C-alpha positions as a printed NumPy array, in Angstrom:
array([[ 34.021,  32.002,   2.325],
       [ 35.177,  29.611,  -0.28 ],
       [ 38.264,  27.489,   0.454],
       [ 40.14 ,  24.525,  -1.155],
       [ 39.34 ,  21.199,   0.4  ],
       [ 42.264,  20.15 ,   2.424],
       [ 43.822,  16.638,   2.942],
       [ 46.653,  15.176,   5.027],
       [ 49.756,  14.03 ,   3.46 ],
       [ 50.32 ,  10.258,   4.038],
       [ 53.245,  11.079,   6.56 ],
       [ 51.081,  13.447,   8.541],
       [ 48.14 ,  10.947,   8.614],
       [ 50.198,   8.008,   9.73 ],
       [ 52.064,  10.062,  12.317],
       [ 48.662,  11.031,  13.953],
       [ 47.16 ,   7.721,  13.768],
       [ 50.153,   5.805,  15.038],
       [ 51.343,   8.242,  17.532],
       [ 48.109,   9.194,  19.264],
       [ 49.32 ,   7.979,  22.678],
       [ 51.99 ,  10.645,  22.274],
       [ 49.613,  13.515,  21.348],
       [ 46.541,  12.527,  23.24 ],
       [ 46.9  ,  15.198,  25.945],
       [ 46.483,  17.793,  23.242],
       [ 43.292,  16.188,  22.172],
       [ 41.853,  16.191,  25.77 ],
       [ 42.931,  19.727,  26.254],
       [ 41.414,  20.954,  22.867],
       [ 44.914,  22.524,  22.384],
       [ 44.173,  24.507,  19.194],
       [ 47.532,  26.351,  19.294],
       [ 49.549,  23.068,  19.331],
       [ 47.57 ,  21.586,  16.355],
       [ 47.993,  24.913,  14.463],
       [ 51.829,  24.74 ,  14.986],
       [ 51.893,  20.945,  14.294],
       [ 49.848,  21.193,  11.099],
       [ 51.675,  24.045,   9.389],
       [ 55.132,  22.223,   9.269],
       [ 56.472,  19.894,   6.501],
       [ 53.617,  20.163,   4.115],
       [ 51.442,  18.123,   6.442],
       [ 48.348,  19.641,   5.092],
       [ 47.786,  19.821,   1.323],
       [ 45.139,  21.326,  -0.863],
       [ 42.872,  19.403,  -3.453],
       [ 41.311,  20.876,  -6.48 ],
       [ 37.742,  20.922,  -4.903],
       [ 36.473,  24.095,  -3.475],
       [ 33.52 ,  24.561,  -1.084],
       [ 31.828,  27.222,   1.036],
       [ 32.654,  26.934,   4.672],
       [ 29.53 ,  25.851,   6.431],
       [ 28.039,  26.915,   9.727],
       [ 27.275,  23.86 ,  11.881],
       [ 24.565,  23.431,  14.241],
       [ 25.899,  23.313,  17.814],
       [ 22.673,  22.576,  19.807],
       [ 22.968,  20.866,  23.156],
       [ 20.735,  18.207,  22.059],
       [ 22.737,  16.054,  19.598],
       [ 19.415,  14.691,  18.119],
       [ 18.847,  18.171,  16.853],
       [ 22.323,  18.978,  15.715],
       [ 23.01 ,  15.634,  13.975],
       [ 19.96 ,  15.916,  11.801],
       [ 20.771,  19.534,  10.833],
       [ 24.504,  18.861,  10.403],
       [ 23.9  ,  16.045,   8.111],
       [ 22.143,  18.488,   5.815],
       [ 24.65 ,  21.213,   6.359],
       [ 27.697,  19.006,   5.488],
       [ 26.215,  17.262,   2.476],
       [ 25.025,  20.716,   1.31 ],
       [ 28.43 ,  22.133,   1.402],
       [ 30.237,  19.095,  -0.046],
       [ 27.507,  17.729,  -2.386],
       [ 29.758,  18.005,  -5.364],
       [ 32.384,  15.577,  -4.033],
       [ 32.464,  12.239,  -5.925],
       [ 32.102,   9.133,  -3.566],
       [ 35.514,   7.914,  -4.413],
       [ 36.984,  11.133,  -2.906],
       [ 34.447,  11.165,   0.122],
       [ 35.842,   7.644,   0.936],
       [ 39.151,   9.031,   1.722],
       [ 40.31 ,   9.079,   5.316],
       [ 42.869,  11.787,   4.614],
       [ 40.124,  14.267,   3.855],
       [ 37.955,  13.677,   6.85 ],
       [ 40.725,  13.331,   9.306],
       [ 42.282,  16.578,   7.912],
       [ 38.951,  18.422,   8.191],
       [ 38.419,  17.25 ,  11.753],
       [ 41.929,  18.709,  12.68 ],
       [ 41.495,  21.886,  10.646],
       [ 38.552,  23.732,   9.393],
       [ 36.007,  21.649,  11.317],
       [ 37.983,  21.344,  14.623],
       [ 35.474,  23.29 ,  16.671],
       [ 32.72 ,  21.019,  15.629],
       [ 34.877,  17.97 ,  16.242],
       [ 35.621,  19.133,  19.845],
       [ 31.909,  20.022,  20.225],
       [ 30.705,  16.527,  19.091],
       [ 33.283,  14.738,  20.966],
       [ 33.044,  16.526,  24.291],
       [ 31.878,  13.574,  26.369],
       [ 34.609,  11.329,  24.971],
       [ 37.507,  14.006,  25.415],
       [ 36.345,  14.808,  28.909],
       [ 36.275,  11.019,  29.817],
       [ 39.484,  10.309,  27.914],
       [ 37.677,   7.678,  25.93 ],
       [ 40.715,   6.811,  23.579],
       [ 38.888,   4.135,  21.588],
       [ 36.013,   6.236,  20.58 ],
       [ 38.229,   9.409,  19.992],
       [ 40.385,   7.32 ,  17.618],
       [ 37.408,   5.764,  15.667],
       [ 35.901,   9.367,  15.446],
       [ 39.084,  10.915,  14.085],
       [ 40.551,   8.109,  11.919],
       [ 39.259,   5.207,   9.848],
       [ 39.888,   2.516,  12.339],
       [ 36.678,   0.575,  12.204],
       [ 36.947,  -1.161,   8.759],
       [ 36.288,   0.302,   5.409],
       [ 32.49 ,   0.736,   5.231],
       [ 31.804,   0.922,   8.934],
       [ 34.377,   3.819,   9.27 ],
       [ 32.337,   6.039,   6.94 ],
       [ 29.389,   5.935,   9.522],
       [ 31.578,   6.097,  12.605],
       [ 33.992,   8.971,  11.852],
       [ 32.684,  12.261,  13.425],
       [ 32.592,  14.022,  10.043],
       [ 32.35 ,  11.417,   7.261],
       [ 29.107,   9.872,   8.717],
       [ 27.354,  13.381,   8.13 ],
       [ 28.372,  13.378,   4.46 ],
       [ 27.539,   9.737,   3.768],
       [ 24.088,   9.777,   5.461],
       [ 23.489,  12.979,   3.586],
       [ 24.631,  11.339,   0.382],
       [ 22.545,   8.055,   0.783],
       [ 19.267,   9.807,   1.935],
       [ 19.185,  12.864,  -0.252],
       [ 16.202,  12.638,  -2.713],
       [ 16.986,  14.699,  -5.807],
       [ 13.484,  13.717,  -7.207],
       [ 11.786,  15.488,  -4.469],
       [ 12.157,  19.077,  -5.552],
       [ 10.055,  20.619,  -2.719],
       [ 12.164,  18.798,   0.036],
       [ 15.064,  16.71 ,  -1.103],
       [ 16.014,  16.023,   2.58 ],
       [ 12.595,  14.532,   3.618],
       [ 14.248,  11.021,   3.868],
       [ 17.162,  12.518,   5.807],
       [ 14.788,  14.224,   8.344],
       [ 12.969,  10.734,   8.843],
       [ 16.128,   8.781,   9.1  ],
       [ 17.874,  11.293,  11.615],
       [ 14.687,  11.895,  13.712],
       [ 16.031,   9.481,  16.435],
       [ 18.736,   7.12 ,  17.391],
       [ 21.029,   8.473,  14.554],
       [ 24.335,   7.108,  15.66 ],
       [ 22.943,   3.729,  16.861],
       [ 21.208,   3.152,  13.543],
       [ 24.213,   4.113,  11.347],
       [ 26.254,   1.04 ,  12.568],
       [ 23.482,  -1.684,  12.226],
       [ 21.734,  -0.186,   8.972],
       [ 24.726,   0.886,   6.853],
       [ 27.011,  -2.045,   7.752],
       [ 25.411,  -3.945,   4.848],
       [ 26.862,  -3.598,   1.528],
       [ 23.424,  -3.367,  -0.014],
       [ 22.318,  -0.215,   2.114],
       [ 25.43 ,   1.622,   0.897],
       [ 23.623,   1.766,  -2.471],
       [ 21.763,   5.043,  -2.665],
       [ 18.691,   3.595,  -4.593],
       [ 18.386,   0.611,  -2.055],
       [ 18.565,   2.9  ,   1.025],
       [ 15.836,   5.504,  -0.427],
       [ 13.77 ,   2.513,  -1.128],
       [ 14.163,   1.093,   2.449],
       [ 13.406,   4.428,   3.932],
       [ 10.357,   4.958,   1.968],
       [  9.082,   1.397,   3.075],
       [  9.694,   2.465,   6.802],
       [  7.683,   5.602,   6.188],
       [  5.008,   3.401,   4.681],
       [  4.877,   1.266,   7.822],
       [  4.859,   4.365,  10.167],
       [  1.798,   5.685,   8.196],
       [  0.152,   2.237,   8.956],
       [  0.723,   3.064,  12.676],
       [  3.894,   1.184,  13.494],
       [  6.518,   3.184,  15.625],
       [  9.565,   2.825,  13.714],
       [ 12.657,   1.665,  15.991],
       [ 16.173,   0.381,  15.257],
       [ 14.832,  -3.236,  14.95 ],
       [ 12.869,  -2.324,  11.739],
       [ 16.095,  -1.078,  10.143],
       [ 17.831,  -4.252,  11.097],
       [ 14.922,  -6.333,   9.664],
       [ 15.058,  -4.61 ,   6.439],
       [ 18.744,  -4.99 ,   6.062],
       [ 18.603,  -8.623,   7.038],
       [ 15.849,  -9.283,   4.409],
       [ 17.869,  -7.486,   1.703],
       [ 20.912,  -9.614,   2.487],
       [ 18.808, -12.902,   2.138],
       [ 17.298, -11.534,  -1.11 ],
       [ 20.554, -10.252,  -2.339],
       [ 21.919, -13.845,  -2.425],
       [ 19.315, -14.862,  -5.17 ],
       [ 19.084, -11.689,  -7.228],
       [ 20.948,  -8.62 ,  -8.176],
       [ 19.557,  -5.882,  -6.035],
       [ 21.7  ,  -3.094,  -7.626],
       [ 19.713,  -3.   , -10.833],
       [ 16.555,  -2.356,  -8.954],
       [ 15.025,   1.169,  -8.686],
       [ 14.11 ,   2.632,  -5.338],
       [ 10.41 ,   2.065,  -6.132],
       [ 10.93 ,  -1.705,  -6.49 ],
       [ 12.808,  -1.859,  -3.213],
       [ 10.156,   0.244,  -1.567],
       [  7.568,  -2.242,  -2.62 ],
       [  9.555,  -5.361,  -1.678],
       [ 10.454,  -4.114,   1.705],
       [  7.054,  -2.692,   2.439],
       [  5.486,  -6.12 ,   1.624],
       [  8.05 ,  -7.885,   3.733],
       [  7.81 ,  -5.753,   6.865],
       [  3.991,  -5.676,   6.675],
       [  3.941,  -9.518,   6.739],
       [  6.382,  -9.397,   9.619],
       [  4.784,  -6.727,  11.75 ],
       [  1.074,  -6.954,  11.009],
       [  0.909, -10.788,  11.148],
       [ -0.701, -10.536,  14.764],
       [ -2.939,  -7.504,  13.979]])
């Protein structure tokens, strides 16, 4: 089914953000009827010019399975969005409250059951700073990880880097890896992931620390040269050599 991409009016977004304490019981109770009534009043939900096919999310009990598949599902459905549009809180927050509400309730089940207000807020609204929010929001993180790991040059499997990145510790890595301004560049991200795959092929079990090491190295190098003009292949070679020096020094 094809639908128009919705977004919140500024008034609706600010009301939900600032009056969460007033509305929080409706979140805890997954009160779909209340949300439907609230959102249909006063032009709180508007339509953009963008259309998309409604995706069917994966609801596996194991989030390590569903997160990986839902990155591909989300990005596949909204691949045509410009990054400037995908950076807008009013779109992702609206989708979390409307078309993708069932997924939101599924993915935040533990947080809603435990009434973890801090996490519920950061998952529904951009309350973690500009770049960090993209990778903390329950829906935005799916699109942004898909956008940054999709390899259009691999015609056989453009999601091969996505599968590698999402294989384990998806949520934890998002914050530490994508907090760098350099790793929010598609070419740089793809180069780093290819470098980590090279390391894995050499026998290293890739963990979160390897992503941190790669990001730190790029931050240091970025102070001396312009990384944004480098290709993913050049980044791959640089990071591969650096990580081999670091992790094979005692072999």
